[in-house]
N, C-alpha and C positions, 0 to 999 in steps of 0.2 A: 504492499501500500504506500510506505515511502516514495517507491521509486512513480507510483502511479501520481504522487503528487506531484513530483519533482516535475513531470510530463508537462503537466498542466500548467504550470510554471513557467517552461519554458517554451510556452505560444506566446507570439508574440502581439498578443492584444491584452497581454492577462497586464496586473499592475496590482501593486503591492497593496490598494485596497478591494478587491477581486471577491465576493462570495463565491467563485468557484474555487479557491483556496484553500475552503473548508469541506470536505461532504462526509459523512457517514452512512453505511448502508451495512444493514442490520449490525453484525458483532464487528465490524472491518471501519475504518475509520482512515481518514488524513487529514493533517492539519498543517500549513504552509506557510510560513512567517516568510518576505522579501524585505529587506532592509539595503539603501545604497552602498556600495562599497566604497563609492568615493567617500561619499563623508566619512572614510578613516587617514588616518596620518600614510601615506603611502613612505615608507621607511628607507623604498631602494631611489627613491628621488632627493634622500637627501646629500648626495653626493656624486651624482649624476658622472659617469666619465672622472669622477675623482675630482672633481670641481665641486663644492660645498654650497647648497642651497644656504646662503645664510638666512632667509626670512624661515627656512625651510627647521634647521638646527636651531634656531632660535626657539623656534612652537612646539619642538620637539622636548627641547630644555622645559619649557616652563609646564610642558603638561607632565613630566614626570614630576616635576616641584611640584604640583595641583595634587597628584598622586599621592605625594608626601614622601616622595624619594631625598634622602639626606647630601646635602651639599656635594661633600666628597667621593660618596657615592657615584653622586648624577655625574662629577669630574669622569671619574672613571667609566660608566657605563658610555658619557658617548663616544668620548675618543675612543674606547674600543669597538663599539657597533665601526665606529667613522673607517677605524683601520681597517675593519672586517671585509666592507662595501669597496673602499681604493681600492683601484687595483697597483699602487704602487706596492713593490713587497721591498723588505729588509728595509723601509723604513716606519717611526712609529710614532705616532702622537704621543704628548707628555704623562698625561696620565692612562694611558694601557702599556700594557709589560708587553715586552719583546717577545718574538716569535721562540719556540723553544722543540724539542722533541714530543713534549706530549701539546703543546698548543700552536696550531696551523693558522690564521686567518687563511679564509678561502680568498680574499682580495677581488671578490665577484660577489653580484647581486645578489640580494638571500634568495634561495628558493621558494621560504615561505618562514608565514610568521615564527613557525616554531622556534626556524637557526638561530634563534635569539635564544635559545636554552643552550647552547653551545658556545657563547660570547664570554669575553672574561667581564665579571662584574653585575652579568644580568641574570645569574639561579637564584636569588633570592626572589627579587621582584617578578619572575615569572612561574615565584610557586604556588603564587595566591589567585585564587578562585575568578575568572572574567579579565587576567590580566590583559589577555592581546585582544581586546573587544572591539577597540580605537587604532587599532593599526591593520594594514594590511601591505603584502609584496606582490602586487604584481603587476606583471612585466606588460608596457604596451599600452596603458592606461592608468584612469588615476593620477594625473597629474596634478588636478588640481583638487581644491575640498569642494565636494560639495556640498554647497551649505544646507540642500531639502534634507538630506540625510545626516547632515555629521551633528554628534551629542554634544550637550552643553561645555562640557571638560573641551574637549576638541575647540570650538569658537575660541572658550578664554583661553583659550592657550597661544591665540594670534592677539592678544593684548586687547580683546575689544570687552569693556567692563560689563560686568556681571548686568545692570540693570538695560541694558539694553541686547544681551543677547538673551534676555526670560523673557522682554517683550517681543522680539523676533521667537523666542520657540511658542510662547503661547499663540500665536497667530499662527504657525503654520501647522498647530494640531488643532487647530480648529474646535466647538463649543465641547467636542466630549473630550479635550486635553492627550487622545492618544494620535498619535501619527500612525499613519495607514489606513485612515480609516474613512470613510464615503465622504462623512463629514467636512473633511481637510479642503480649507478654502484654495481657488486658483489664485497664484501669488507668480507675480512675474518678477526677473532681476532686479527690474530696479527697486520695485518697492522692497526686494528684501533688501537686497543694499542700503534702503533707506533706514528701514526698521533695525536695520546692525551697525548705520553710523558709518559706513564708506560709501567711497565713490566707484565709479565700474573703475578698469584699467586708464591712466591716464586724463582724468578728469581729480577734479577738486575732493572732497569727501561732502558726502551727501550730508542735505542739511539734517540736525538732531530732530529727531521728536520730540516733543513733549516727555521729559522727564519722570517716571515712575515715582510714585511714592518713595519715599527715601534713599530713592535712585540717586546717582551723579548729577547725571543731566547732562557730562559733557561730551564730547568729540570721541570717538577712539585715535590714539594713536596709529595709523594706518598703517604707515613705514614701508610699501609695498608689496602688503598684504592682495590688494586689488587682485593684481595677476595671478595668484594662488587661488582665489575664493571662485567659485560660478553656483550658480542656481538654476539649477535641473539641466541636466546635461543634456543635449541632444544626441546623444548616445550614452544611454548610462547604462551603466555596471552593475549588478545587483548578488548580492551574497542570499541564496534561497538555500531554507533551513525546513525539510520537510520529515513530519513522522508519522510514522504508518503504525497500525495496532489490527493486529487480524485477534482477536481473542486476545487470551492475557500475553502474545508476543508482543514487543514494542522494536520495532527500528526506526536510524533515523539515518536521515542522508541529506552531505551539504557540497553544493556548488556555488561559483561563480562563473556566471555567466556576463556576455557584452549583450545588448539587443541595439541593433539597427536602427533609428530612424531616420530615413527620409522624404524633406521636404516635396511637396507636389503642389502644384495648383499657383505657386506664386507667383511665375513673371501674368497670373492672370488677376493678380490680387486677391486672388479665392482665399490661399498663406493654411490652406490646409494640409495636412501631412499624415504619412502611413507610416508602417513599419516595413521595414522590405528584411526578407528572408525568416530561415531560422538563427535562432541567437548563439553566438559562439560561446562555449561552455569551455570556460580557463581554468576551472580544477575542479575535482568531484573525488568525497570522502564519504565514508562511512562514519560515524557519529559514534 
C-alpha cells in the first residue's frame, strides 16, 4: 500500500493538499505527505566547486546556533563539513582535523544527508531525533530556498526577524494554521517577500508590513539573501513519504522527486500552465 500511495503522489497533477493522497479500503490504507525539498538547506551548495557561498554558510551557522550548538563545536562542525565537500585535498581549515589513516574526507559533494554522520564533529548532533529535517543534499536542484516550504528555523537562519517570519508563516498556512491543506491561500512571490521584509533580487527591500504586537517592526538586513530565496519554484522538488497499512503490517517509503511544470498559452495572454511528463525520481528508500 505504501507503494500505491507513492505512485499516486508521482502523478504530475497531484499537489500536497490533494485528497487523493489519503485512502482507506477495508483493512488497507495509505497516507502520503508531500513537502517541498527545496525548503531545506542544501548542504552541497555551501561550497560548489570549492568556492564558499558566504550567505549560505552564514545561514547554516546561524541555523545550528538556533538549534543550540555550542560555539566551539560549531566552528569544528562547519570547518569539517566544508573540508569534506571541498575538492582540494591535503589542506584543511583551521578548526577541521587533518586527514589520517582513520579519517578521510571525501572531497566530493555529499551523496546523502546521512553522510554527515561520518564527518568529524557531527556525531552528537546527528544522534538526535529529527536532526536532518531541515537539510537536503540533492544535486542539480534546490539551488535556492523555497520559502513556500521552509521551516521557521530555516527562515530565521537567514536573519529574518521572528515577527516577520511568524507573520509570513501565519499567512502561508491559512485559517487552519496547517501547511499543505486545502485552505492554504494563493500567494505570489512579491506578497511573500513583502511579508518577509525582503525585496526581489536586485531590488530594494520590500516595505515592511505593520509590526505584530510585541514585534520589532524593523526591516530585515537582507545582505544578499534575495538571490537565495524563491517562493514556489516553477519546477518544484518534493519529498514524498508514503505510509501504507495492510492489516497489522505497516510499511513506509520515501522518495525525492522533481515535478516539471511547463507554461503554455503565455504568448496569447492566457498565462495557463500544465505539468509536463512524469516526475524525475531523485532518490527512493524504505524507512
